[in-house]
Structures are given as C-alpha cells and as structure tokens.
C-alpha positions in Angstrom: 13.5 11.9 -18.7 13.0 11.0 -15.0 11.4 14.4 -14.3 9.0 13.9 -17.1 7.9 10.5 -15.6 7.4 12.1 -12.2 5.4 15.0 -13.8 3.2 12.6 -15.6 2.7 10.4 -12.4 1.8 13.5 -10.3 -0.7 14.7 -13.0 -2.3 11.2 -13.1 -2.7 11.5 -9.3 -4.4 14.9 -9.6 -6.8 13.6 -12.3 -7.8 10.4 -10.4 -8.1 11.7 -6.8 -7.2 15.4 -6.6 -4.1 14.5 -4.8 -0.8 14.3 -6.6 0.4 11.5 -4.4 -2.6 9.8 -2.9 -3.1 8.8 -0.1 -0.8 11.5 1.1 -2.9 14.6 1.9 -0.1 16.9 1.0 -1.0 18.8 -2.1 -4.6 17.7 -2.4 -6.7 20.3 -4.4 -10.0 20.8 -2.7 -11.4 23.0 -5.5 -11.8 19.9 -7.9 -15.3 18.3 -8.0 -13.9 14.8 -7.8 -11.1 15.5 -5.2 -10.9 13.5 -2.2 -10.8 15.6 1.0 -7.5 16.0 2.9 -9.1 14.4 5.9 -10.1 11.3 3.9 -6.7 11.0 2.3 -5.0 11.2 5.6 -7.3 8.6 7.1 -6.6 6.3 4.2 -2.8 6.7 4.7 -3.2 5.8 8.4 -5.1 2.7 7.5 -2.5 1.6 5.0 0.2 2.3 7.6 -1.5 0.4 10.2 -2.3 -2.6 8.0 1.3 -2.8 6.7 2.5 -3.0 10.2 -0.1 -5.3 11.7 -2.7 -6.8 9.3 -6.1 -7.7 11.0 -8.8 -6.2 13.1 -6.3 -5.0 15.6 -4.2 -3.0 13.0 -5.2 0.5 14.3 -3.4 -0.3 17.6 -0.1 -0.3 15.8 -0.3 3.5 15.1 0.5 4.6 18.6 3.3 2.4 19.7 6.1 -0.2 18.6 4.3 -3.4 20.0 3.7 -4.4 16.3 7.4 -4.7 15.5 8.2 -8.3 16.6 5.1 -9.7 15.0 5.9 -7.9 11.8 9.5 -9.1 11.9 8.6 -12.7 12.6 6.0 -12.5 9.8 8.2 -11.0 7.1 11.5 -12.6 7.8 10.3 -15.9 6.6 7.9 -14.7 3.9 10.5 -12.6 2.2 13.3 -15.1 2.1 14.8 -13.9 -1.2 15.1 -10.4 -0.1 16.5 -11.3 3.4 19.0 -13.6 1.7 20.1 -11.0 -0.8 20.6 -8.4 2.0 22.5 -10.9 4.1 24.7 -12.1 1.3 25.3 -8.5 0.1 26.3 -7.4 3.6 28.7 -10.3 3.9 30.3 -9.5 0.6 30.6 -5.9 1.4 32.6 -6.9 4.6 34.8 -9.2 2.6 35.4 -6.5 0.0 36.2 -4.0 2.7 38.7 -6.4 4.4 40.2 -7.4 1.0 40.7 -3.8 -0.2 42.1 -2.5 3.0 41.2 0.4 5.3 41.8 3.2 2.8 39.4 1.8 0.1 36.5 4.1 -0.8 33.8 3.3 -3.3 33.2 5.9 -6.1 30.1 8.2 -6.4 28.6 5.9 -9.1 27.9 3.4 -6.3 27.3 5.8 -3.4 24.4 7.8 -4.9 22.3 4.8 -5.8 23.2 3.2 -2.5 22.0 6.3 -0.6 18.8 6.5 -2.6 18.1 2.8 -1.8 18.9 3.3 1.8 16.7 6.5 2.0 13.9 4.5 0.3 14.1 1.6 2.7 14.1 3.9 5.8 11.1 5.9 4.3 9.2 2.6 3.6 10.0 1.2 7.1 8.5 4.3 8.8 5.6 4.8 6.5 4.1 1.5 5.6 6.4 -1.5 6.1 4.8 -4.1 3.9 7.6 -5.6 1.7 5.4 -5.3 -1.4 5.7 -1.5 -1.2 9.5 -1.5 -1.1 10.6 -4.6 -3.1 12.5 -2.4 -5.6 14.4 -0.5 -2.9 15.1 -3.7 -0.9 16.4 -5.7 -4.0 18.4 -2.6 -5.2 20.1 -2.3 -1.9 20.9 -6.0 -1.7 22.3 -5.9 -5.2 24.3 -2.8 -4.7 25.7 -4.3 -1.5 26.6 -7.5 -3.3 28.2 -5.6 -6.2 30.2 -3.3 -4.1 31.6 -5.9 -1.8 32.2 -8.7 -4.3 36.0 -9.1 -4.7 35.3 -10.1 -8.4 34.2 -6.6 -9.1 36.9 -4.8 -7.0 39.2 -3.1 -9.5 40.6 0.3 -10.0 37.4 1.2 -12.0 35.3 0.8 -8.9 37.6 1.5 -6.0 40.3 3.9 -5.3 42.7 4.0 -2.5 43.3 7.1 -0.5 46.9 8.0 -1.0 49.0 8.2 2.1 51.5 10.8 1.0 
C-alpha cells in the first residue's frame, strides 16, 4: 500500500514538472517538453532552503554559513510552542520511564522503527529546509513516540522487556 502511494506521488511529480521529487534536481527528465531544467530545480531548492533558514532579502546569505541558526532558533522556539512542548514533555517522560524500568529495559522494535524514521525525518528536515511547516508530521510523531515510550502508564511487558541477567 505504501509503495503504491509513493509510486503515484513520483508519477505526479514527473507529470507536473518532469522531476519526480521537485524541487530536487535528482531524476529530472530533460527529454520532456514541459520538464523543468535540472539547474532551475536546483536553484529553486536552494531558494527554499535559504528562505526556510532565514526569511527575507538576506536569505541567500544563509547557504554558506551557520550564522542563521540563532535567529532561526529564536524565531521558531516561540512560534511552534506546541511542538516544542510535546518534544520536551516526551523527552522528560522518556527519562522517567527509563529510570522507572531500570537499566536493563529495552523498547521493542514496534517502537524503535517508527522512532528512527521520525528521527531521520527531523534530521533530514533540519539540514534541507528547516521551516517547521515542512516537518510538522515528523516533529509531532517524534514527540508522541517519546511521550508514549517513556510514559509509565504504558510501560508493561507488552511494550518493554528486561534483558535477563543469567
């Protein structure tokens, strides 16, 4: 099911712009009459990345250095209160759950796989175009997963197992 959604999404991108994942220049088909050039797609990706880091006329300056980070952080920490609160609460609950369950507690794969997917999505988002609207799904998922995994209410044998010390 998931692969069919991805295939349809990639086909849509090819039909609209000639690039399966526009504005990424990877995979752009130059032979199509309506296709956007690879250079144009790459330039648009840079514009989106720069604007996500530092909106305004000076946005292109953010592509070559990290001077944009503190401005970005101060702008987004207060605008995205729900996401920040969820991530903080989730992290605190994760610590409480780890303390409560002891040093030998490991979470099962049903948690780890979605958690790694959410973490990978957040890292990719941050380095590509760190505007919270582009990653709200990954950010909320990560916060909810952290809250769920660390919450002592959900800590049972179905979700945790202890490493046997035989």
